[in-house]
FIFI-755709 format. One record per residue (C-alpha): residue number from 0; residue in one letter; x, y, z. Coordinates in steps of 0.05 Angstrom, whole numbers, always signed. Example, Ala and Ser with C-alpha at 12.3 -4.5 7.8 and 13.67 -1.06 7.14 Angstrom:
BEGIN
<vomar><nr>0</nr><rest>A</rest><c1>+246</c1><c2>-90</c2><c3>+156</c3></vomar>
<vomar><nr>1</nr><rest>S</rest><c1>+273</c1><c2>-21</c2><c3>+143</c3></vomar>
***
This chain:
BEGIN
<vomar><nr>0</nr><rest>M</rest><c1>+606</c1><c2>+1279</c2><c3>+1429</c3></vomar>
<vomar><nr>1</nr><rest>K</rest><c1>+622</c1><c2>+1232</c2><c3>+1373</c3></vomar>
<vomar><nr>2</nr><rest>K</rest><c1>+576</c1><c2>+1174</c2><c3>+1359</c3></vomar>
<vomar><nr>3</nr><rest>G</rest><c1>+604</c1><c2>+1103</c2><c3>+1354</c3></vomar>
<vomar><nr>4</nr><rest>L</rest><c1>+614</c1><c2>+1068</c2><c3>+1290</c3></vomar>
<vomar><nr>5</nr><rest>G</rest><c1>+555</c1><c2>+1021</c2><c3>+1305</c3></vomar>
<vomar><nr>6</nr><rest>H</rest><c1>+509</c1><c2>+1081</c2><c3>+1306</c3></vomar>
<vomar><nr>7</nr><rest>Q</rest><c1>+536</c1><c2>+1117</c2><c3>+1245</c3></vomar>
<vomar><nr>8</nr><rest>E</rest><c1>+481</c1><c2>+1148</c2><c3>+1204</c3></vomar>
<vomar><nr>9</nr><rest>I</rest><c1>+478</c1><c2>+1136</c2><c3>+1129</c3></vomar>
<vomar><nr>10</nr><rest>P</rest><c1>+477</c1><c2>+1199</c2><c3>+1088</c3></vomar>
<vomar><nr>11</nr><rest>V</rest><c1>+410</c1><c2>+1217</c2><c3>+1056</c3></vomar>
<vomar><nr>12</nr><rest>A</rest><c1>+438</c1><c2>+1210</c2><c3>+985</c3></vomar>
<vomar><nr>13</nr><rest>Q</rest><c1>+462</c1><c2>+1139</c2><c3>+1000</c3></vomar>
<vomar><nr>14</nr><rest>Q</rest><c1>+395</c1><c2>+1123</c2><c3>+1031</c3></vomar>
<vomar><nr>15</nr><rest>R</rest><c1>+360</c1><c2>+1145</c2><c3>+968</c3></vomar>
<vomar><nr>16</nr><rest>M</rest><c1>+407</c1><c2>+1104</c2><c3>+925</c3></vomar>
<vomar><nr>17</nr><rest>A</rest><c1>+394</c1><c2>+1044</c2><c3>+968</c3></vomar>
<vomar><nr>18</nr><rest>L</rest><c1>+320</c1><c2>+1053</c2><c3>+964</c3></vomar>
<vomar><nr>19</nr><rest>T</rest><c1>+323</c1><c2>+1063</c2><c3>+889</c3></vomar>
<vomar><nr>20</nr><rest>Y</rest><c1>+367</c1><c2>+1001</c2><c3>+882</c3></vomar>
<vomar><nr>21</nr><rest>T</rest><c1>+320</c1><c2>+962</c2><c3>+926</c3></vomar>
<vomar><nr>22</nr><rest>K</rest><c1>+261</c1><c2>+982</c2><c3>+884</c3></vomar>
<vomar><nr>23</nr><rest>I</rest><c1>+297</c1><c2>+965</c2><c3>+820</c3></vomar>
<vomar><nr>24</nr><rest>L</rest><c1>+319</c1><c2>+899</c2><c3>+850</c3></vomar>
<vomar><nr>25</nr><rest>E</rest><c1>+248</c1><c2>+885</c2><c3>+873</c3></vomar>
<vomar><nr>26</nr><rest>G</rest><c1>+223</c1><c2>+904</c2><c3>+805</c3></vomar>
<vomar><nr>27</nr><rest>D</rest><c1>+272</c1><c2>+855</c2><c3>+773</c3></vomar>
<vomar><nr>28</nr><rest>I</rest><c1>+250</c1><c2>+801</c2><c3>+820</c3></vomar>
<vomar><nr>29</nr><rest>L</rest><c1>+177</c1><c2>+814</c2><c3>+804</c3></vomar>
<vomar><nr>30</nr><rest>T</rest><c1>+193</c1><c2>+815</c2><c3>+731</c3></vomar>
<vomar><nr>31</nr><rest>V</rest><c1>+231</c1><c2>+750</c2><c3>+734</c3></vomar>
<vomar><nr>32</nr><rest>C</rest><c1>+175</c1><c2>+718</c2><c3>+773</c3></vomar>
<vomar><nr>33</nr><rest>Y</rest><c1>+124</c1><c2>+744</c2><c3>+724</c3></vomar>
<vomar><nr>34</nr><rest>N</rest><c1>+163</c1><c2>+719</c2><c3>+664</c3></vomar>
<vomar><nr>35</nr><rest>S</rest><c1>+174</c1><c2>+651</c2><c3>+697</c3></vomar>
<vomar><nr>36</nr><rest>T</rest><c1>+99</c1><c2>+645</c2><c3>+709</c3></vomar>
<vomar><nr>37</nr><rest>M</rest><c1>+85</c1><c2>+663</c2><c3>+636</c3></vomar>
<vomar><nr>38</nr><rest>T</rest><c1>+136</c1><c2>+612</c2><c3>+611</c3></vomar>
<vomar><nr>39</nr><rest>T</rest><c1>+107</c1><c2>+557</c2><c3>+654</c3></vomar>
<vomar><nr>40</nr><rest>S</rest><c1>+37</c1><c2>+573</c2><c3>+630</c3></vomar>
<vomar><nr>41</nr><rest>S</rest><c1>+59</c1><c2>+574</c2><c3>+557</c3></vomar>
<vomar><nr>42</nr><rest>A</rest><c1>+94</c1><c2>+506</c2><c3>+565</c3></vomar>
<vomar><nr>43</nr><rest>S</rest><c1>+31</c1><c2>+477</c2><c3>+596</c3></vomar>
<vomar><nr>44</nr><rest>V</rest><c1>-11</c1><c2>+500</c2><c3>+537</c3></vomar>
<vomar><nr>45</nr><rest>K</rest><c1>+38</c1><c2>+471</c2><c3>+487</c3></vomar>
<vomar><nr>46</nr><rest>H</rest><c1>+38</c1><c2>+406</c2><c3>+526</c3></vomar>
<vomar><nr>47</nr><rest>I</rest><c1>-38</c1><c2>+402</c2><c3>+525</c3></vomar>
<vomar><nr>48</nr><rest>L</rest><c1>-40</c1><c2>+418</c2><c3>+451</c3></vomar>
<vomar><nr>49</nr><rest>L</rest><c1>+11</c1><c2>+364</c2><c3>+436</c3></vomar>
<vomar><nr>50</nr><rest>I</rest><c1>-29</c1><c2>+312</c2><c3>+475</c3></vomar>
<vomar><nr>51</nr><rest>A</rest><c1>-92</c1><c2>+334</c2><c3>+438</c3></vomar>
<vomar><nr>52</nr><rest>L</rest><c1>-58</c1><c2>+328</c2><c3>+370</c3></vomar>
<vomar><nr>53</nr><rest>I</rest><c1>-31</c1><c2>+258</c2><c3>+387</c3></vomar>
<vomar><nr>54</nr><rest>T</rest><c1>-99</c1><c2>+236</c2><c3>+411</c3></vomar>
<vomar><nr>55</nr><rest>L</rest><c1>-132</c1><c2>+263</c2><c3>+348</c3></vomar>
<vomar><nr>56</nr><rest>W</rest><c1>-80</c1><c2>+228</c2><c3>+304</c3></vomar>
<vomar><nr>57</nr><rest>L</rest><c1>-90</c1><c2>+162</c2><c3>+340</c3></vomar>
<vomar><nr>58</nr><rest>S</rest><c1>-165</c1><c2>+168</c2><c3>+335</c3></vomar>
<vomar><nr>59</nr><rest>A</rest><c1>-161</c1><c2>+183</c2><c3>+260</c3></vomar>
<vomar><nr>60</nr><rest>S</rest><c1>-113</c1><c2>+124</c2><c3>+249</c3></vomar>
<vomar><nr>61</nr><rest>L</rest><c1>-159</c1><c2>+76</c2><c3>+286</c3></vomar>
<vomar><nr>62</nr><rest>F</rest><c1>-219</c1><c2>+101</c2><c3>+247</c3></vomar>
<vomar><nr>63</nr><rest>G</rest><c1>-181</c1><c2>+94</c2><c3>+182</c3></vomar>
<vomar><nr>64</nr><rest>L</rest><c1>-161</c1><c2>+23</c2><c3>+200</c3></vomar>
<vomar><nr>65</nr><rest>W</rest><c1>-233</c1><c2>+6</c2><c3>+218</c3></vomar>
<vomar><nr>66</nr><rest>W</rest><c1>-258</c1><c2>+36</c2><c3>+153</c3></vomar>
<vomar><nr>67</nr><rest>F</rest><c1>-205</c1><c2>-1</c2><c3>+113</c3></vomar>
<vomar><nr>68</nr><rest>Q</rest><c1>-223</c1><c2>-67</c2><c3>+146</c3></vomar>
<vomar><nr>69</nr><rest>Q</rest><c1>-297</c1><c2>-57</c2><c3>+135</c3></vomar>
<vomar><nr>70</nr><rest>N</rest><c1>-292</c1><c2>-36</c2><c3>+62</c3></vomar>
<vomar><nr>71</nr><rest>Q</rest><c1>-230</c1><c2>-69</c2><c3>+32</c3></vomar>
<vomar><nr>72</nr><rest>L</rest><c1>-213</c1><c2>-132</c2><c3>+70</c3></vomar>
<vomar><nr>73</nr><rest>R</rest><c1>-250</c1><c2>-191</c2><c3>+39</c3></vomar>
<vomar><nr>74</nr><rest>P</rest><c1>-237</c1><c2>-263</c2><c3>+18</c3></vomar>
<vomar><nr>75</nr><rest>F</rest><c1>-203</c1><c2>-274</c2><c3>-49</c3></vomar>
<vomar><nr>76</nr><rest>V</rest><c1>-262</c1><c2>-319</c2><c3>-64</c3></vomar>
<vomar><nr>77</nr><rest>A</rest><c1>-326</c1><c2>-298</c2><c3>-29</c3></vomar>
<vomar><nr>78</nr><rest>D</rest><c1>-382</c1><c2>-345</c2><c3>-8</c3></vomar>
<vomar><nr>79</nr><rest>T</rest><c1>-427</c1><c2>-314</c2><c3>-61</c3></vomar>
<vomar><nr>80</nr><rest>D</rest><c1>-378</c1><c2>-327</c2><c3>-118</c3></vomar>
<vomar><nr>81</nr><rest>P</rest><c1>-393</c1><c2>-384</c2><c3>-167</c3></vomar>
<vomar><nr>82</nr><rest>I</rest><c1>-362</c1><c2>-451</c2><c3>-150</c3></vomar>
<vomar><nr>83</nr><rest>E</rest><c1>-320</c1><c2>-446</c2><c3>-214</c3></vomar>
<vomar><nr>84</nr><rest>T</rest><c1>-278</c1><c2>-392</c2><c3>-182</c3></vomar>
<vomar><nr>85</nr><rest>M</rest><c1>-246</c1><c2>-446</c2><c3>-139</c3></vomar>
<vomar><nr>86</nr><rest>Q</rest><c1>-239</c1><c2>-499</c2><c3>-193</c3></vomar>
<vomar><nr>87</nr><rest>I</rest><c1>-171</c1><c2>-498</c2><c3>-225</c3></vomar>
<vomar><nr>88</nr><rest>S</rest><c1>-195</c1><c2>-535</c2><c3>-287</c3></vomar>
<vomar><nr>89</nr><rest>A</rest><c1>-249</c1><c2>-482</c2><c3>-301</c3></vomar>
<vomar><nr>90</nr><rest>I</rest><c1>-200</c1><c2>-425</c2><c3>-289</c3></vomar>
<vomar><nr>91</nr><rest>N</rest><c1>-147</c1><c2>-457</c2><c3>-333</c3></vomar>
<vomar><nr>92</nr><rest>T</rest><c1>-195</c1><c2>-470</c2><c3>-390</c3></vomar>
<vomar><nr>93</nr><rest>A</rest><c1>-221</c1><c2>-398</c2><c3>-390</c3></vomar>
<vomar><nr>94</nr><rest>L</rest><c1>-153</c1><c2>-364</c2><c3>-384</c3></vomar>
<vomar><nr>95</nr><rest>S</rest><c1>-119</c1><c2>-410</c2><c3>-435</c3></vomar>
<vomar><nr>96</nr><rest>T</rest><c1>-173</c1><c2>-392</c2><c3>-486</c3></vomar>
<vomar><nr>97</nr><rest>I</rest><c1>-161</c1><c2>-318</c2><c3>-473</c3></vomar>
<vomar><nr>98</nr><rest>L</rest><c1>-86</c1><c2>-326</c2><c3>-480</c3></vomar>
<vomar><nr>99</nr><rest>Q</rest><c1>-95</c1><c2>-357</c2><c3>-548</c3></vomar>
<vomar><nr>100</nr><rest>R</rest><c1>-108</c1><c2>-287</c2><c3>-574</c3></vomar>
<vomar><nr>101</nr><rest>L</rest><c1>-37</c1><c2>-266</c2><c3>-560</c3></vomar>
<vomar><nr>102</nr><rest>P</rest><c1>+14</c1><c2>-263</c2><c3>-616</c3></vomar>
<vomar><nr>103</nr><rest>T</rest><c1>+57</c1><c2>-325</c2><c3>-617</c3></vomar>
<vomar><nr>104</nr><rest>S</rest><c1>+123</c1><c2>-313</c2><c3>-581</c3></vomar>
<vomar><nr>105</nr><rest>K</rest><c1>+189</c1><c2>-328</c2><c3>-615</c3></vomar>
<vomar><nr>106</nr><rest>N</rest><c1>+212</c1><c2>-364</c2><c3>-553</c3></vomar>
<vomar><nr>107</nr><rest>V</rest><c1>+199</c1><c2>-439</c2><c3>-556</c3></vomar>
<vomar><nr>108</nr><rest>Q</rest><c1>+193</c1><c2>-442</c2><c3>-480</c3></vomar>
<vomar><nr>109</nr><rest>Q</rest><c1>+171</c1><c2>-381</c2><c3>-441</c3></vomar>
<vomar><nr>110</nr><rest>I</rest><c1>+138</c1><c2>-364</c2><c3>-375</c3></vomar>
<vomar><nr>111</nr><rest>I</rest><c1>+77</c1><c2>-318</c2><c3>-376</c3></vomar>
<vomar><nr>112</nr><rest>L</rest><c1>+57</c1><c2>-275</c2><c3>-317</c3></vomar>
<vomar><nr>113</nr><rest>L</rest><c1>-16</c1><c2>-258</c2><c3>-324</c3></vomar>
<vomar><nr>114</nr><rest>H</rest><c1>-29</c1><c2>-201</c2><c3>-277</c3></vomar>
<vomar><nr>115</nr><rest>L</rest><c1>-103</c1><c2>-193</c2><c3>-258</c3></vomar>
<vomar><nr>116</nr><rest>W</rest><c1>-111</c1><c2>-118</c2><c3>-260</c3></vomar>
<vomar><nr>117</nr><rest>N</rest><c1>-173</c1><c2>-78</c2><c3>-245</c3></vomar>
<vomar><nr>118</nr><rest>P</rest><c1>-152</c1><c2>-5</c2><c3>-253</c3></vomar>
<vomar><nr>119</nr><rest>D</rest><c1>-207</c1><c2>+18</c2><c3>-206</c3></vomar>
<vomar><nr>120</nr><rest>C</rest><c1>-182</c1><c2>-24</c2><c3>-148</c3></vomar>
<vomar><nr>121</nr><rest>V</rest><c1>-149</c1><c2>+14</c2><c3>-91</c3></vomar>
<vomar><nr>122</nr><rest>C</rest><c1>-111</c1><c2>-49</c2><c3>-70</c3></vomar>
<vomar><nr>123</nr><rest>N</rest><c1>-66</c1><c2>-49</c2><c3>-132</c3></vomar>
<vomar><nr>124</nr><rest>A</rest><c1>-11</c1><c2>-12</c2><c3>-96</c3></vomar>
<vomar><nr>125</nr><rest>L</rest><c1>-5</c1><c2>-67</c2><c3>-43</c3></vomar>
<vomar><nr>126</nr><rest>S</rest><c1>+14</c1><c2>-120</c2><c3>-95</c3></vomar>
<vomar><nr>127</nr><rest>Q</rest><c1>+60</c1><c2>-75</c2><c3>-134</c3></vomar>
<vomar><nr>128</nr><rest>R</rest><c1>+122</c1><c2>-94</c2><c3>-93</c3></vomar>
<vomar><nr>129</nr><rest>H</rest><c1>+115</c1><c2>-168</c2><c3>-112</c3></vomar>
<vomar><nr>130</nr><rest>L</rest><c1>+102</c1><c2>-150</c2><c3>-185</c3></vomar>
<vomar><nr>131</nr><rest>D</rest><c1>+161</c1><c2>-103</c2><c3>-189</c3></vomar>
<vomar><nr>132</nr><rest>S</rest><c1>+206</c1><c2>-156</c2><c3>-157</c3></vomar>
<vomar><nr>133</nr><rest>L</rest><c1>+188</c1><c2>-207</c2><c3>-210</c3></vomar>
<vomar><nr>134</nr><rest>L</rest><c1>+196</c1><c2>-158</c2><c3>-268</c3></vomar>
<vomar><nr>135</nr><rest>S</rest><c1>+263</c1><c2>-134</c2><c3>-244</c3></vomar>
<vomar><nr>136</nr><rest>H</rest><c1>+290</c1><c2>-204</c2><c3>-233</c3></vomar>
<vomar><nr>137</nr><rest>F</rest><c1>+273</c1><c2>-233</c2><c3>-301</c3></vomar>
<vomar><nr>138</nr><rest>S</rest><c1>+283</c1><c2>-205</c2><c3>-371</c3></vomar>
<vomar><nr>139</nr><rest>K</rest><c1>+226</c1><c2>-197</c2><c3>-420</c3></vomar>
<vomar><nr>140</nr><rest>Q</rest><c1>+251</c1><c2>-258</c2><c3>-458</c3></vomar>
<vomar><nr>141</nr><rest>E</rest><c1>+247</c1><c2>-300</c2><c3>-394</c3></vomar>
<vomar><nr>142</nr><rest>L</rest><c1>+182</c1><c2>-273</c2><c3>-366</c3></vomar>
<vomar><nr>143</nr><rest>R</rest><c1>+128</c1><c2>-245</c2><c3>-410</c3></vomar>
<vomar><nr>144</nr><rest>A</rest><c1>+85</c1><c2>-199</c2><c3>-367</c3></vomar>
<vomar><nr>145</nr><rest>I</rest><c1>+13</c1><c2>-187</c2><c3>-388</c3></vomar>
<vomar><nr>146</nr><rest>A</rest><c1>-39</c1><c2>-148</c2><c3>-351</c3></vomar>
<vomar><nr>147</nr><rest>L</rest><c1>-110</c1><c2>-176</c2><c3>-359</c3></vomar>
<vomar><nr>148</nr><rest>A</rest><c1>-160</c1><c2>-119</c2><c3>-353</c3></vomar>
<vomar><nr>149</nr><rest>P</rest><c1>-237</c1><c2>-121</c2><c3>-350</c3></vomar>
<vomar><nr>150</nr><rest>A</rest><c1>-278</c1><c2>-99</c2><c3>-409</c3></vomar>
<vomar><nr>151</nr><rest>S</rest><c1>-300</c1><c2>-38</c2><c3>-370</c3></vomar>
<vomar><nr>152</nr><rest>I</rest><c1>-231</c1><c2>-6</c2><c3>-375</c3></vomar>
<vomar><nr>153</nr><rest>T</rest><c1>-231</c1><c2>+64</c2><c3>-405</c3></vomar>
<vomar><nr>154</nr><rest>T</rest><c1>-188</c1><c2>+93</c2><c3>-461</c3></vomar>
<vomar><nr>155</nr><rest>E</rest><c1>-156</c1><c2>+140</c2><c3>-411</c3></vomar>
<vomar><nr>156</nr><rest>Q</rest><c1>-137</c1><c2>+82</c2><c3>-365</c3></vomar>
<vomar><nr>157</nr><rest>I</rest><c1>-107</c1><c2>+45</c2><c3>-424</c3></vomar>
<vomar><nr>158</nr><rest>D</rest><c1>-65</c1><c2>+106</c2><c3>-443</c3></vomar>
<vomar><nr>159</nr><rest>D</rest><c1>-42</c1><c2>+113</c2><c3>-371</c3></vomar>
<vomar><nr>160</nr><rest>F</rest><c1>-22</c1><c2>+40</c2><c3>-369</c3></vomar>
<vomar><nr>161</nr><rest>Q</rest><c1>+19</c1><c2>+45</c2><c3>-432</c3></vomar>
<vomar><nr>162</nr><rest>R</rest><c1>+52</c1><c2>+109</c2><c3>-409</c3></vomar>
<vomar><nr>163</nr><rest>L</rest><c1>+73</c1><c2>+79</c2><c3>-342</c3></vomar>
<vomar><nr>164</nr><rest>N</rest><c1>+93</c1><c2>+10</c2><c3>-365</c3></vomar>
<vomar><nr>165</nr><rest>G</rest><c1>+123</c1><c2>+22</c2><c3>-434</c3></vomar>
<vomar><nr>166</nr><rest>Q</rest><c1>+142</c1><c2>-42</c2><c3>-469</c3></vomar>
<vomar><nr>167</nr><rest>R</rest><c1>+154</c1><c2>-83</c2><c3>-407</c3></vomar>
<vomar><nr>168</nr><rest>M</rest><c1>+81</c1><c2>-103</c2><c3>-396</c3></vomar>
<vomar><nr>169</nr><rest>E</rest><c1>+29</c1><c2>-119</c2><c3>-448</c3></vomar>
<vomar><nr>170</nr><rest>L</rest><c1>-45</c1><c2>-105</c2><c3>-439</c3></vomar>
<vomar><nr>171</nr><rest>L</rest><c1>-98</c1><c2>-156</c2><c3>-455</c3></vomar>
<vomar><nr>172</nr><rest>V</rest><c1>-169</c1><c2>-129</c2><c3>-448</c3></vomar>
<vomar><nr>173</nr><rest>L</rest><c1>-227</c1><c2>-178</c2><c3>-439</c3></vomar>
<vomar><nr>174</nr><rest>K</rest><c1>-285</c1><c2>-175</c2><c3>-487</c3></vomar>
<vomar><nr>175</nr><rest>P</rest><c1>-355</c1><c2>-163</c2><c3>-461</c3></vomar>
<vomar><nr>176</nr><rest>E</rest><c1>-375</c1><c2>-233</c2><c3>-479</c3></vomar>
<vomar><nr>177</nr><rest>D</rest><c1>-317</c1><c2>-264</c2><c3>-439</c3></vomar>
<vomar><nr>178</nr><rest>E</rest><c1>-337</c1><c2>-296</c2><c3>-374</c3></vomar>
<vomar><nr>179</nr><rest>P</rest><c1>-275</c1><c2>-323</c2><c3>-340</c3></vomar>
<vomar><nr>180</nr><rest>P</rest><c1>-287</c1><c2>-348</c2><c3>-269</c3></vomar>
<vomar><nr>181</nr><rest>L</rest><c1>-246</c1><c2>-292</c2><c3>-237</c3></vomar>
<vomar><nr>182</nr><rest>S</rest><c1>-265</c1><c2>-272</c2><c3>-167</c3></vomar>
<vomar><nr>183</nr><rest>A</rest><c1>-219</c1><c2>-215</c2><c3>-145</c3></vomar>
<vomar><nr>184</nr><rest>S</rest><c1>-159</c1><c2>-173</c2><c3>-160</c3></vomar>
<vomar><nr>185</nr><rest>P</rest><c1>-101</c1><c2>-161</c2><c3>-153</c3></vomar>
<vomar><nr>186</nr><rest>G</rest><c1>-79</c1><c2>-231</c2><c3>-168</c3></vomar>
<vomar><nr>187</nr><rest>L</rest><c1>-38</c1><c2>-270</c2><c3>-218</c3></vomar>
<vomar><nr>188</nr><rest>A</rest><c1>-33</c1><c2>-333</c2><c3>-260</c3></vomar>
<vomar><nr>189</nr><rest>L</rest><c1>+34</c1><c2>-363</c2><c3>-281</c3></vomar>
<vomar><nr>190</nr><rest>Y</rest><c1>+35</c1><c2>-403</c2><c3>-345</c3></vomar>
<vomar><nr>191</nr><rest>K</rest><c1>+90</c1><c2>-443</c2><c3>-379</c3></vomar>
<vomar><nr>192</nr><rest>V</rest><c1>+85</c1><c2>-439</c2><c3>-454</c3></vomar>
<vomar><nr>193</nr><rest>E</rest><c1>+113</c1><c2>-494</c2><c3>-497</c3></vomar>
<vomar><nr>194</nr><rest>H</rest><c1>+119</c1><c2>-493</c2><c3>-573</c3></vomar>
<vomar><nr>195</nr><rest>G</rest><c1>+83</c1><c2>-427</c2><c3>-579</c3></vomar>
<vomar><nr>196</nr><rest>N</rest><c1>+12</c1><c2>-447</c2><c3>-562</c3></vomar>
<vomar><nr>197</nr><rest>A</rest><c1>+11</c1><c2>-499</c2><c3>-507</c3></vomar>
<vomar><nr>198</nr><rest>Y</rest><c1>-7</c1><c2>-464</c2><c3>-442</c3></vomar>
<vomar><nr>199</nr><rest>Q</rest><c1>+7</c1><c2>-501</c2><c3>-377</c3></vomar>
<vomar><nr>200</nr><rest>L</rest><c1>-21</c1><c2>-468</c2><c3>-314</c3></vomar>
<vomar><nr>201</nr><rest>S</rest><c1>+27</c1><c2>-470</c2><c3>-255</c3></vomar>
<vomar><nr>202</nr><rest>Y</rest><c1>-2</c1><c2>-420</c2><c3>-205</c3></vomar>
<vomar><nr>203</nr><rest>Y</rest><c1>-66</c1><c2>-381</c2><c3>-197</c3></vomar>
<vomar><nr>204</nr><rest>G</rest><c1>-88</c1><c2>-338</c2><c3>-139</c3></vomar>
<vomar><nr>205</nr><rest>A</rest><c1>-67</c1><c2>-279</c2><c3>-96</c3></vomar>
<vomar><nr>206</nr><rest>Y</rest><c1>+0</c1><c2>-245</c2><c3>-87</c3></vomar>
<vomar><nr>207</nr><rest>G</rest><c1>-10</c1><c2>-250</c2><c3>-12</c3></vomar>
<vomar><nr>208</nr><rest>F</rest><c1>-61</c1><c2>-246</c2><c3>+43</c3></vomar>
<vomar><nr>209</nr><rest>G</rest><c1>-72</c1><c2>-203</c2><c3>+104</c3></vomar>
<vomar><nr>210</nr><rest>A</rest><c1>-87</c1><c2>-129</c2><c3>+112</c3></vomar>
<vomar><nr>211</nr><rest>L</rest><c1>-28</c1><c2>-109</c2><c3>+68</c3></vomar>
<vomar><nr>212</nr><rest>C</rest><c1>-32</c1><c2>-169</c2><c3>+20</c3></vomar>
<vomar><nr>213</nr><rest>T</rest><c1>+41</c1><c2>-185</c2><c3>+32</c3></vomar>
<vomar><nr>214</nr><rest>L</rest><c1>+84</c1><c2>-247</c2><c3>+36</c3></vomar>
<vomar><nr>215</nr><rest>S</rest><c1>+138</c1><c2>-261</c2><c3>+86</c3></vomar>
<vomar><nr>216</nr><rest>E</rest><c1>+186</c1><c2>-276</c2><c3>+28</c3></vomar>
<vomar><nr>217</nr><rest>D</rest><c1>+190</c1><c2>-236</c2><c3>-36</c3></vomar>
<vomar><nr>218</nr><rest>S</rest><c1>+229</c1><c2>-294</c2><c3>-67</c3></vomar>
<vomar><nr>219</nr><rest>L</rest><c1>+169</c1><c2>-341</c2><c3>-67</c3></vomar>
<vomar><nr>220</nr><rest>F</rest><c1>+147</c1><c2>-324</c2><c3>-138</c3></vomar>
<vomar><nr>221</nr><rest>I</rest><c1>+218</c1><c2>-316</c2><c3>-162</c3></vomar>
<vomar><nr>222</nr><rest>N</rest><c1>+234</c1><c2>-387</c2><c3>-139</c3></vomar>
<vomar><nr>223</nr><rest>M</rest><c1>+169</c1><c2>-410</c2><c3>-170</c3></vomar>
<vomar><nr>224</nr><rest>V</rest><c1>+188</c1><c2>-382</c2><c3>-238</c3></vomar>
<vomar><nr>225</nr><rest>N</rest><c1>+258</c1><c2>-412</c2><c3>-234</c3></vomar>
<vomar><nr>226</nr><rest>D</rest><c1>+226</c1><c2>-480</c2><c3>-219</c3></vomar>
<vomar><nr>227</nr><rest>M</rest><c1>+180</c1><c2>-472</c2><c3>-279</c3></vomar>
<vomar><nr>228</nr><rest>K</rest><c1>+240</c1><c2>-457</c2><c3>-324</c3></vomar>
<vomar><nr>229</nr><rest>Q</rest><c1>+273</c1><c2>-522</c2><c3>-302</c3></vomar>
<vomar><nr>230</nr><rest>G</rest><c1>+211</c1><c2>-565</c2><c3>-310</c3></vomar>
<vomar><nr>231</nr><rest>S</rest><c1>+138</c1><c2>-572</c2><c3>-293</c3></vomar>
<vomar><nr>232</nr><rest>Y</rest><c1>+107</c1><c2>-540</c2><c3>-231</c3></vomar>
<vomar><nr>233</nr><rest>G</rest><c1>+38</c1><c2>-545</c2><c3>-202</c3></vomar>
<vomar><nr>234</nr><rest>P</rest><c1>-16</c1><c2>-531</c2><c3>-218</c3></vomar>
<vomar><nr>235</nr><rest>F</rest><c1>-26</c1><c2>-495</c2><c3>-152</c3></vomar>
<vomar><nr>236</nr><rest>I</rest><c1>-87</c1><c2>-453</c2><c3>-134</c3></vomar>
<vomar><nr>237</nr><rest>N</rest><c1>-81</c1><c2>-404</c2><c3>-76</c3></vomar>
<vomar><nr>238</nr><rest>V</rest><c1>-148</c1><c2>-370</c2><c3>-63</c3></vomar>
<vomar><nr>239</nr><rest>A</rest><c1>-165</c1><c2>-390</c2><c3>+9</c3></vomar>
<vomar><nr>240</nr><rest>G</rest><c1>-152</c1><c2>-326</c2><c3>+48</c3></vomar>
<vomar><nr>241</nr><rest>S</rest><c1>-172</c1><c2>-255</c2><c3>+61</c3></vomar>
<vomar><nr>242</nr><rest>G</rest><c1>-137</c1><c2>-190</c2><c3>+46</c3></vomar>
<vomar><nr>243</nr><rest>C</rest><c1>-144</c1><c2>-125</c2><c3>+8</c3></vomar>
<vomar><nr>244</nr><rest>F</rest><c1>-181</c1><c2>-147</c2><c3>-55</c3></vomar>
<vomar><nr>245</nr><rest>C</rest><c1>-232</c1><c2>-117</c2><c3>-101</c3></vomar>
<vomar><nr>246</nr><rest>P</rest><c1>-287</c1><c2>-160</c2><c3>-133</c3></vomar>
<vomar><nr>247</nr><rest>W</rest><c1>-273</c1><c2>-173</c2><c3>-206</c3></vomar>
<vomar><nr>248</nr><rest>P</rest><c1>-322</c1><c2>-134</c2><c3>-250</c3></vomar>
<vomar><nr>249</nr><rest>K</rest><c1>-375</c1><c2>-181</c2><c3>-277</c3></vomar>
<vomar><nr>250</nr><rest>T</rest><c1>-396</c1><c2>-183</c2><c3>-349</c3></vomar>
<vomar><nr>251</nr><rest>F</rest><c1>-468</c1><c2>-167</c2><c3>-335</c3></vomar>
<vomar><nr>252</nr><rest>A</rest><c1>-445</c1><c2>-104</c2><c3>-299</c3></vomar>
<vomar><nr>253</nr><rest>Q</rest><c1>-405</c1><c2>-81</c2><c3>-359</c3></vomar>
<vomar><nr>254</nr><rest>L</rest><c1>-460</c1><c2>-86</c2><c3>-411</c3></vomar>
<vomar><nr>255</nr><rest>P</rest><c1>-507</c1><c2>-27</c2><c3>-420</c3></vomar>
***
């Protein structure tokens, strides 16, 4: 008697193939599940590491900002500085006397930028943008740029200055016996020179204030120099503020 189609037996060989295929299929499923688990676990580890690195970076940045504020942010004129550091007449008298040492310029009228430069100050880079803007805007004949350095400057630092600045900036080194009432650097003084030896102070103070010692407008000093070229300006002293400044080396600290 023949069996119905609904009860047809599957040959043994086909059964084995089905079992083998099922095992292989199950193995594939297990493998896929295993790999998926490993991928998820690896992604979680990378995610945790990324969060840890970001947290470490933020912590280091905050610590660096705190250190910077504790060690570099200070008033341009500190409470312990002599009163002369805020008196424009005393500053003008001292700087004018020092400028008398310069060779007489051929220009009858000329503007002098006296850049207060302490080579050991880490804040120099923050004022460089304003200085570069001035130097690029005016020719050497229009604006005579002079860096005033403390007597403690080394020969190596002088060589580096001349190598980096070439002929665009002159270097005027203070003598050990000089005692100008300078409080901090970086800073600048702008002088208008008439008839070769008459120095008229127009501006003295900082390039800017704040953590980065910047100004909202780079054109401030450019406009100031243009005004000085057209006529008199100032005198204006700008020392009431805090920023990245280094105390100006004192004479007694330079002498052995």
